[in-house]
LUMSESE-736505 format. One line per 3 residues: number of its first residue (from 0); for each residue x, y, z of N, C-alpha, C. Coordinates in Angstrom, 1 decimal, padded with zeros to 4 digits. Last residue first. Layout:
BEGIN
NUM = X,Y,Z,X,Y,Z,X,Y,Z; ... .
REM end
This chain:
BEGIN
233 = 246.2,286.6,103.3,246.9,285.5,103.8,248.3,285.3,103.4; 245.2,288.8,102.3,245.8,289.1,103.5,246.5,287.7,104.0; 243.8,288.1,100.0,244.8,288.9,099.9,245.7,289.1,101.1 .
230 = 241.5,286.9,100.9,242.6,286.0,100.4,243.8,286.7,100.2; 240.6,288.3,104.2,240.5,288.1,102.8,241.6,287.3,102.3; 240.4,286.5,107.3,241.0,287.7,106.5,240.5,287.2,105.2 .
227 = 238.0,285.7,109.8,238.8,285.3,108.5,239.2,286.7,107.6; 236.5,287.2,111.6,237.2,285.8,111.9,238.3,285.4,110.8; 235.2,289.2,110.7,236.0,289.6,111.5,236.8,288.4,111.8 .
224 = 233.3,287.8,108.9,234.1,288.6,108.3,235.2,289.1,109.3; 231.5,286.5,110.7,232.7,285.7,110.0,233.9,286.4,109.5; 230.9,288.5,113.6,230.7,288.2,112.3,231.7,287.5,111.7 .
221 = 230.6,286.7,116.9,231.2,287.8,116.1,230.9,287.3,114.4; 228.0,285.8,118.8,229.1,285.2,117.8,229.6,286.5,117.0; 226.1,286.5,120.2,227.2,287.1,120.6,228.4,286.6,119.9 .
218 = 223.9,285.3,119.2,223.9,286.7,119.0,225.1,287.3,119.5; 224.2,282.5,117.2,224.5,283.1,118.4,224.6,284.7,118.4; 222.3,280.9,114.9,223.4,281.9,115.0,223.2,282.4,116.6 .
215 = 221.2,277.6,114.9,220.8,278.8,115.1,222.1,279.9,115.4; 222.0,275.0,115.2,221.6,275.4,113.7,221.2,276.9,113.9; 224.9,274.0,116.9,223.6,274.5,116.9,223.2,274.9,115.6 .
212 = 227.3,273.0,117.1,226.3,272.0,117.5,225.0,272.6,117.4; 228.7,276.0,117.9,229.0,274.8,117.7,228.0,273.7,118.1; 226.6,278.8,116.5,227.5,278.3,117.5,227.6,276.8,117.3 .
209 = 227.3,280.2,113.3,226.5,279.8,114.3,227.4,279.1,115.5; 228.4,283.2,112.1,228.9,282.0,112.4,228.0,281.4,113.5; 227.4,285.4,109.3,227.5,285.2,110.8,227.6,283.7,111.1 .
206 = 226.8,286.1,106.8,228.2,286.2,107.2,228.2,286.0,108.7; 224.4,285.5,105.5,224.8,286.9,106.0,226.0,287.1,106.6; 224.5,282.9,105.3,224.2,283.7,104.2,224.7,285.3,104.5 .
203 = 227.6,281.5,106.9,226.1,281.7,106.8,225.9,282.7,105.7; 230.0,279.0,107.5,229.6,280.3,106.8,228.0,280.3,106.7; 230.5,277.5,110.6,229.9,277.4,109.2,229.6,278.8,108.7 .
200 = 232.7,275.9,112.5,232.4,277.0,112.1,231.4,276.6,110.7; 232.2,273.2,114.4,233.2,274.3,114.5,232.8,275.7,114.0; 230.7,271.2,113.7,230.8,271.4,115.1,231.7,272.7,115.5 .
197 = 230.5,270.6,111.0,229.3,270.7,111.7,229.4,271.1,113.1; 232.9,272.9,109.5,232.6,271.6,109.9,231.3,272.1,110.7; 235.6,274.8,107.8,234.2,274.6,108.4,233.8,273.0,108.6 .
194 = 238.3,273.9,107.6,238.0,275.0,108.4,236.3,275.0,108.8; 240.1,270.9,107.4,239.0,271.7,107.4,239.1,273.0,108.2; 243.0,269.7,105.9,242.7,270.4,107.2,241.4,271.3,106.9 .
191 = 244.7,266.8,104.9,243.3,267.6,104.8,243.1,268.3,106.1; 248.0,266.7,103.8,247.0,266.7,104.9,245.8,267.4,104.5; 249.2,264.7,100.9,248.6,265.9,101.4,247.9,265.5,102.8 .
188 = 251.8,263.6,098.7,251.1,263.4,100.1,250.6,264.8,100.6; 252.6,262.8,095.6,252.3,263.7,096.6,251.5,263.3,097.6; 252.9,260.9,093.6,254.0,261.0,094.4,253.9,262.1,095.5 .
185 = 249.4,260.7,092.9,250.7,260.7,092.4,252.0,260.4,093.4; 248.2,261.1,096.0,247.8,261.5,094.8,249.3,261.6,093.9; 246.9,260.6,099.2,248.0,260.2,098.3,247.6,260.3,096.9 .
182 = 245.9,262.3,101.9,245.5,262.1,100.6,246.9,261.9,099.8; 245.0,261.8,105.3,246.1,261.7,104.4,245.7,261.5,103.0; 243.2,263.7,107.6,243.2,262.7,106.6,244.5,262.8,105.9 .
179 = 242.6,266.1,109.1,244.0,265.5,109.1,243.9,264.1,108.4; 239.1,265.2,109.5,240.3,266.1,109.8,241.5,265.3,109.7; 237.9,263.4,107.0,237.8,263.8,108.3,239.0,264.6,108.6 .
176 = 235.8,262.9,104.1,237.0,263.2,104.7,236.8,263.7,106.1; 233.8,260.3,102.5,233.9,261.5,103.3,235.3,261.6,104.0; 234.3,259.5,099.1,234.5,259.1,100.5,234.6,260.3,101.4 .
173 = 233.1,258.0,095.9,233.3,259.1,097.0,233.3,258.7,098.4; 234.6,254.8,095.1,233.3,255.8,095.2,234.0,257.0,096.1; 237.7,254.7,095.1,236.7,254.4,094.0,235.4,255.1,093.9 .
170 = 240.5,255.2,096.4,239.2,255.8,096.4,238.6,255.4,095.2; 242.3,252.7,098.3,242.1,253.3,097.1,240.9,253.9,097.0; 243.6,253.5,101.5,242.8,252.6,100.6,242.8,253.3,099.4 .
167 = 246.5,253.1,103.6,245.7,253.9,102.8,244.8,252.9,101.9; 245.8,251.5,107.0,246.6,251.5,105.7,245.9,252.2,104.7; 246.0,253.5,110.0,245.4,252.8,108.8,246.0,252.8,107.6 .
164 = 246.9,255.4,111.6,247.0,253.9,112.1,246.3,253.0,111.2; 244.8,257.8,110.3,245.7,257.6,111.4,245.7,255.9,111.9; 244.2,257.1,106.9,243.9,257.7,108.3,244.9,257.2,109.2 .
161 = 244.3,257.9,103.4,244.9,257.4,104.6,244.4,257.9,105.8; 243.4,257.2,100.1,243.0,257.9,101.3,243.4,257.1,102.5; 244.5,257.7,096.7,244.4,256.9,098.0,244.1,257.9,099.3 .
158 = 243.9,257.5,093.2,244.1,258.3,094.6,243.8,257.3,095.7; 245.0,257.0,089.8,244.5,256.5,091.0,244.7,257.6,092.2; 244.4,257.7,086.5,245.0,257.9,087.8,244.4,257.8,089.0 .
155 = 242.7,257.8,084.3,243.2,256.6,085.0,244.0,256.5,086.1; 240.4,260.4,085.0,241.4,259.8,084.0,241.7,258.6,084.7; 238.4,261.7,086.1,238.0,261.0,084.9,239.0,260.5,084.4 .
152 = 238.9,260.9,089.8,238.7,261.7,088.5,238.2,260.9,087.4; 237.5,260.1,093.0,238.4,259.9,092.0,237.9,260.9,090.8; 236.8,262.3,095.8,236.3,261.5,094.7,237.2,261.2,093.5 .
149 = 236.0,263.1,099.0,237.1,263.0,098.1,236.6,262.0,096.9; 234.2,265.8,100.6,234.2,264.3,100.0,235.4,264.4,099.3; 232.8,267.3,103.6,233.8,267.2,102.6,234.0,266.0,102.1 .
146 = 229.8,269.1,104.6,230.6,267.7,104.6,231.6,267.8,103.1; 227.6,270.7,105.0,228.7,270.9,105.9,229.7,269.5,105.9; 225.3,270.4,103.9,225.5,269.3,105.0,226.6,269.5,105.8 .
143 = 225.4,272.4,102.2,224.2,272.2,102.9,224.2,271.4,104.0; 228.1,272.5,101.2,227.8,273.6,102.2,226.5,273.3,102.9; 230.1,270.2,100.3,228.7,270.4,100.4,228.3,271.4,101.4 .
140 = 233.1,270.1,098.7,232.2,270.5,099.8,230.9,270.9,099.6; 235.2,267.8,097.2,234.0,268.4,097.1,233.6,269.0,098.4; 237.9,267.4,095.2,237.6,267.6,096.5,236.2,268.3,096.5 .
137 = 239.1,265.0,092.7,238.1,266.1,093.2,238.0,266.2,094.5; 241.5,263.9,090.4,240.6,263.8,091.4,240.0,265.3,091.7; 242.3,264.6,087.6,242.8,263.7,088.4,242.0,263.1,089.5 .
134 = 241.8,266.9,086.0,240.7,266.1,086.6,241.2,264.7,087.1; 244.5,267.3,084.1,243.2,267.8,084.2,242.5,266.6,085.2; 247.2,265.9,084.1,247.1,267.5,083.9,245.4,267.9,084.1 .
131 = 247.6,263.6,086.6,247.2,263.9,085.3,247.1,265.5,085.3; 250.8,262.9,088.1,249.4,263.5,088.4,248.9,264.0,087.1; 253.6,262.9,087.8,252.6,261.7,087.9,251.2,261.7,088.2 .
128 = 254.7,265.3,088.0,254.7,264.6,086.7,253.6,263.4,086.8; 253.5,267.9,090.1,253.8,266.5,090.0,253.5,266.0,088.8; 252.3,270.4,091.3,253.5,270.2,090.7,254.1,268.9,090.8 .
125 = 248.9,270.9,091.4,249.9,270.5,092.0,251.1,269.9,091.1; 246.3,273.0,092.1,247.1,272.6,090.9,248.6,272.1,091.6; 243.1,273.0,092.3,244.3,272.8,093.1,245.4,272.3,092.1 .
122 = 241.8,273.8,090.0,241.5,274.6,091.2,242.6,274.2,092.2; 243.5,274.0,086.7,242.9,273.3,087.8,242.7,274.2,089.0; 244.7,275.1,084.5,243.1,275.5,084.6,242.5,274.7,085.8 .
119 = 247.3,274.4,084.4,246.8,275.7,085.0,245.4,275.9,085.0; 247.5,270.9,085.5,247.2,272.0,084.7,247.1,273.3,085.3; 247.5,269.0,087.4,248.8,269.7,087.3,248.8,270.8,086.3 .
116 = 244.7,268.6,089.8,245.5,268.3,088.7,246.7,269.1,088.6; 241.4,268.7,090.8,242.9,268.4,091.3,243.6,267.9,090.1; 238.7,270.8,091.1,239.4,270.0,090.4,240.8,269.8,090.9 .
113 = 235.9,271.1,093.5,237.3,271.6,093.0,238.3,270.5,092.5; 232.6,271.8,093.8,233.5,270.6,093.3,234.8,271.1,092.9; 231.7,273.7,096.8,231.6,273.1,095.5,232.6,272.1,095.1 .
110 = 233.9,276.2,098.5,232.8,275.4,098.4,232.5,275.2,096.8; 237.6,275.7,098.5,236.2,276.4,098.5,235.0,275.6,098.2; 240.7,275.4,099.8,239.4,274.8,099.3,238.4,275.7,099.5 .
107 = 244.1,276.3,098.9,242.9,276.6,099.5,241.9,275.7,098.9; 247.1,274.5,099.8,246.2,274.6,098.7,244.6,275.0,099.4; 250.5,274.9,100.5,249.1,274.6,101.0,248.3,275.2,099.8 .
104 = 253.5,273.3,100.7,252.8,274.3,099.9,251.2,273.7,100.5; 255.4,271.5,101.8,255.4,272.7,102.5,254.3,273.7,101.8; 256.2,269.9,098.6,256.2,269.9,100.1,256.3,271.2,100.7 .
101 = 256.1,269.4,096.0,255.5,270.5,096.4,255.2,270.6,098.1; 257.3,267.1,095.5,258.0,268.1,095.0,257.3,269.3,095.8; 256.7,265.1,098.7,256.6,265.2,097.2,257.2,266.6,096.7 .
98 = 254.9,265.7,101.4,255.8,264.9,100.9,255.6,264.9,099.3; 252.9,267.5,102.6,254.1,267.3,103.4,255.1,266.2,102.9; 250.7,270.0,101.6,251.5,268.9,101.0,252.9,268.7,101.9 .
95 = 247.4,270.4,102.6,248.9,270.9,102.9,249.9,269.8,102.4; 244.4,271.9,102.0,245.4,270.9,101.7,246.8,271.2,101.8; 241.8,273.5,103.8,243.2,273.3,103.0,243.5,272.1,102.8 .
92 = 238.6,275.3,103.7,239.6,274.4,104.1,240.9,274.3,103.3; 237.1,277.3,103.0,236.3,276.2,103.8,237.4,275.2,104.3; 237.0,280.8,102.1,237.8,279.7,102.3,237.0,278.5,103.3 .
89 = 234.4,282.1,100.2,235.0,281.9,101.1,235.8,280.8,101.2; 234.1,284.6,097.8,234.1,283.2,097.7,234.9,282.5,098.8; 231.8,287.2,098.5,233.2,286.8,098.5,233.0,285.4,098.2 .
86 = 229.1,287.8,098.9,230.0,288.9,098.3,231.4,288.4,098.3; 227.4,286.1,100.2,228.3,286.6,101.0,229.1,287.8,100.3; 225.7,285.5,098.0,225.3,285.7,098.9,226.1,286.6,100.0 .
83 = 227.7,284.8,095.8,226.5,285.7,095.6,225.9,286.1,097.0; 229.2,282.9,097.0,229.7,284.1,096.6,228.8,285.1,096.3; 227.0,280.8,097.4,227.8,281.5,098.5,228.3,282.8,098.0 .
80 = 226.1,279.8,094.9,225.2,280.5,096.0,225.8,281.4,097.0; 227.6,280.5,091.8,227.4,279.8,093.0,226.7,280.6,094.0; 226.2,280.9,088.6,226.6,281.7,089.9,226.6,280.8,091.0 .
77 = 226.6,281.0,085.1,226.3,280.2,086.3,227.0,280.8,087.5; 225.5,283.0,082.8,226.6,282.7,083.6,226.1,282.0,084.9; 223.5,283.9,081.2,224.4,282.9,080.6,225.4,282.5,081.6 .
74 = 222.2,285.9,082.6,221.3,284.6,082.5,222.2,283.3,081.7; 223.9,288.0,082.7,223.7,287.4,083.8,223.0,285.9,083.5; 225.3,287.8,079.2,224.5,288.6,080.1,224.4,287.6,081.5 .
71 = 228.7,288.1,078.1,227.4,287.4,078.5,226.6,288.0,079.5; 231.0,289.2,077.2,229.8,290.0,077.1,228.6,289.2,077.4; 232.8,287.3,077.4,233.2,288.6,078.2,231.9,289.5,078.1 .
68 = 232.0,285.1,075.8,231.9,284.9,077.4,232.0,286.6,078.1; 229.9,285.7,073.1,231.1,286.2,073.6,231.0,286.0,075.2; 228.1,283.2,071.3,228.2,284.1,072.4,229.7,284.4,073.0 .
65 = 228.9,282.5,068.0,228.9,282.1,069.3,228.7,283.2,070.2; 226.7,283.1,065.4,228.0,283.6,065.9,227.8,282.9,067.5; 225.7,280.5,062.9,225.3,281.5,063.9,226.6,281.9,064.7 .
62 = 227.1,280.2,059.7,226.9,279.5,061.1,226.5,280.7,061.9; 225.6,280.9,056.7,226.5,281.3,057.8,226.0,280.9,059.1; 225.3,279.5,053.7,224.8,279.5,055.0,226.0,279.9,056.1 .
59 = 225.1,281.6,050.6,226.0,280.6,051.6,225.5,280.6,052.9; 223.1,281.8,048.0,223.5,282.2,049.1,224.3,281.2,049.9; 223.3,282.2,044.6,222.9,281.4,045.7,223.7,281.9,046.9 .
56 = 222.1,285.3,043.1,223.1,284.6,043.5,222.8,283.4,044.7; 218.9,285.8,041.5,219.7,286.2,042.7,220.9,285.1,042.9; 218.2,286.7,038.3,218.3,285.4,039.1,219.3,285.8,040.4 .
53 = 218.1,288.6,036.5,217.3,288.9,037.7,217.3,287.7,038.6; 219.6,288.0,034.2,220.0,288.9,035.0,219.3,289.2,036.4; 220.1,284.3,034.0,219.3,285.7,033.9,219.9,286.7,034.8 .
50 = 222.8,282.5,032.9,222.1,283.0,033.9,221.2,284.3,033.5; 222.8,280.3,030.2,223.3,281.7,030.4,222.4,282.3,031.5; 224.1,277.3,029.7,223.1,278.0,030.3,223.6,279.5,030.6 .
47 = 225.3,276.2,026.5,225.5,276.6,028.0,224.4,277.6,028.6; 224.2,273.3,024.9,224.1,275.0,024.7,224.4,275.5,026.4; 225.9,270.9,023.5,225.1,271.4,024.7,225.2,273.0,024.6 .
44 = 225.4,269.9,020.3,226.3,270.5,021.3,225.4,270.9,022.4; 223.7,266.7,019.0,223.9,268.1,019.3,224.8,268.7,020.4; 225.9,264.3,017.1,225.1,264.8,018.5,225.0,266.4,018.6 .
41 = 225.8,264.2,013.6,226.4,264.5,015.0,225.6,264.8,016.0; 223.7,261.6,012.1,224.1,263.1,012.4,224.9,263.2,013.6; 224.7,258.7,010.7,224.1,259.4,011.6,224.4,261.1,011.9 .
38 = 225.0,258.2,007.1,225.7,258.4,008.4,224.7,259.3,009.4; 222.4,256.4,005.4,223.2,257.6,005.7,223.8,257.5,007.0; 223.6,253.6,003.7,222.9,254.1,004.8,223.5,255.3,005.2 .
35 = 223.0,252.1,000.7,223.9,253.2,001.1,223.1,253.8,002.5; 222.2,248.9,-000.4,221.9,250.3,-000.1,222.7,251.0,000.9; 224.5,247.1,-002.4,223.7,247.3,-001.0,223.2,248.7,-000.9 .
32 = 223.4,246.7,-005.9,224.6,247.1,-004.9,223.6,247.3,-003.5; 222.3,243.6,-007.1,222.0,245.2,-006.9,222.7,245.6,-005.6; 224.0,241.2,-008.9,223.3,241.7,-007.8,223.3,243.4,-007.6 .
29 = 223.5,240.4,-012.1,224.5,241.2,-011.4,223.6,241.7,-010.0; 223.4,237.3,-013.6,222.6,238.3,-013.1,223.5,239.2,-012.1; 224.6,236.1,-016.9,224.7,236.3,-015.4,224.0,237.6,-014.9 .
26 = 224.5,235.9,-019.5,223.5,235.2,-018.9,223.7,235.2,-017.3; 226.3,237.4,-020.9,226.9,236.2,-020.5,225.6,235.4,-019.8; 224.9,239.7,-021.1,225.2,238.9,-022.3,225.7,237.6,-022.0 .
23 = 224.8,240.5,-018.3,223.8,240.2,-019.1,224.0,239.7,-020.4; 227.5,241.1,-017.9,227.0,239.9,-017.3,225.7,239.5,-018.0; 227.7,243.1,-019.6,228.7,242.1,-019.8,228.1,240.9,-019.1 .
20 = 226.0,245.1,-018.4,225.8,244.7,-019.6,226.7,243.4,-020.0; 225.1,245.5,-015.2,226.4,245.2,-015.8,226.0,244.5,-017.2; 222.2,247.7,-014.9,223.1,246.6,-014.4,224.2,246.4,-015.5 .
17 = 222.1,251.2,-015.7,221.4,249.8,-015.4,222.5,248.9,-014.8; 223.2,253.5,-016.2,222.5,252.8,-017.0,221.8,251.6,-016.8; 224.8,254.0,-014.0,223.6,255.0,-014.2,222.7,254.5,-015.3 .
14 = 226.9,252.6,-014.0,225.9,252.1,-013.2,224.6,252.9,-013.3; 228.9,251.4,-016.5,228.2,252.8,-016.1,226.8,252.4,-015.3; 231.5,249.0,-015.3,230.2,249.5,-016.2,229.6,251.0,-015.7 .
11 = 233.6,246.4,-015.2,233.4,247.8,-015.0,232.2,248.2,-016.0; 233.4,243.2,-013.7,233.4,243.9,-015.1,233.2,245.5,-014.6; 233.7,241.5,-011.5,234.8,242.1,-012.0,234.8,243.1,-013.2 .
8 = 231.4,240.4,-010.7,232.3,239.5,-011.5,233.5,240.1,-011.8; 230.4,242.4,-009.1,231.0,241.4,-008.4,231.7,240.4,-009.0; 231.2,245.4,-011.0,230.4,244.5,-010.4,231.1,243.2,-009.8 .
5 = 232.3,248.5,-010.5,232.9,247.4,-010.6,231.7,246.3,-010.1; 231.5,251.6,-012.2,231.3,250.9,-011.1,231.7,249.4,-011.5; 232.4,254.9,-013.3,232.3,253.5,-013.6,232.3,252.6,-012.2 .
2 = 230.6,257.7,-014.0,231.2,257.1,-012.9,231.3,255.5,-013.3; 231.5,259.5,-017.2,230.5,258.7,-016.2,231.2,257.9,-015.2; 232.6,262.6,-017.7,232.9,261.2,-017.6,232.0,260.5,-016.7 .
REM end
């Protein structure tokens, strides 16, 4: 059966034989049907990449291992001069608490920069909740000049230095300490008691003590190891 087409005037005719015969008889011109546009082809599907058998896998970046402090070689360890020369880390003075929760307790001072705080990792650990856990202040002993200094720490806490018959002053810049100066930190008060000084005693490289006021060791002066007991004997 032929496929019938309807012209714009409403007549049905066989489009395979030409235009609408009814419109031709009536003197009407049948417009040609609009061309049919072919539908676009479907987009191609992406082809999944198949890895080659000889392609090596992508390697991950592995961070370099950190050095183990327990296995560090001597070049990785910072050594103080005195302990290496004397074979021990000698005492150079003390702090003695006379007010606060730690009253009656003494704290040993050694050469270099000693940290004052209430944490377990501090060189001078003071039980006082008004003292910062770390680096509230520093006690410094300079062995080259045989000099003690008091310096404020890295935190907001304050520290004061008092001397006989003088009002305590706040320490902002490092200040030199004198025997029996008073250090106020938190609610704790401490006496500073030096062992080494320019006029009394100085640790030497070979363990001999010089004469007071002299830079040369005295031949009659006994060795320092006979004057001071070890830490375990105090």
